[in-house]
Phi, psi and omega in degrees: 000128179283138178283134176292154178234124181242133176259133176234099174290138176237136182230153177310136181085011173298150174288111184311307187302317186293317179291306186291318179294323179292312178300314183298309180302315177299318180293325176297336178274000180081017180275137175282123184242127175242116177271134187236120175278144177292328183256177183273002176281150183278350179227158176229155177261125181275179193300332181249022173086003178286138179261129180246141176272150177244143180288327183198171176270137179294130175251332186095352181259356185298162178222155182185186181264340182206152174236133179238127181251108173286164180266220188095121188310306180295317179296321177296317179301316178298319179296319182294336180265354186267118181298329175298319181293317177303314180297316175300310180302315180300317178293321176297322181290316180300321183270008176057043175261167182288137178230125182232145178208140182233150176062244179271355179310323181299346175293336174292325178295315182299312182294329177272354183070030185253129178089014182308132177082358179279155170284132180220167170224176180188179170294140181305336183291337176245013185308313184300318179296314182289316182300318182296334185263323186288162175287323175206155181245139180234152173259016176290152181298327183217132178232128180241120176230108186055246184254016179250124181239121177235157178212171198268320183178189188305324179295343181262356191303322180290311180298318177303306183298319174295323171298321174301310178302318174301320178297314187277320188241356179098158179301320180301320178295318175301318176299319177298323183285317181299317188304304186287346175283350179064027180283125182295150176284000000 
């Protein structure tokens, strides 16, 4: 069995919980996760001052089974302005690979023109941008439309991450990961 590979671009101002919980939960599932910094520095400062390490610098040529965009207002704005992120998103969409975004992260989908007409959700602070682009807007904690997965914010990070595990490795694997974390159903 081949291990799934997930790309997570990280930008200054990323929401710590969304980045760290997603990386942690996916790695607990045995999924290869590659964190990619937008700049050439090996670390970035997240929205609340936590310093996070990056595995590599983003080139836009990376490949994987899924790309996940964490939120955080400043981090999401940086992702939304980065042409390398746009290139990855467009390629993943064209190749029918998984694309996931949480909190303000969906604004990068809007900026790249990816997922147009799909049902989406986001943090309320970027609702207008996402709603104007999406086919429909939902206030559900997690929305899955075809290969696009969106979620609302830091409080949804565990369920979002477990949903990603389920999409890549199946519901039984998500259950295996959930149980020892003592995460309530």
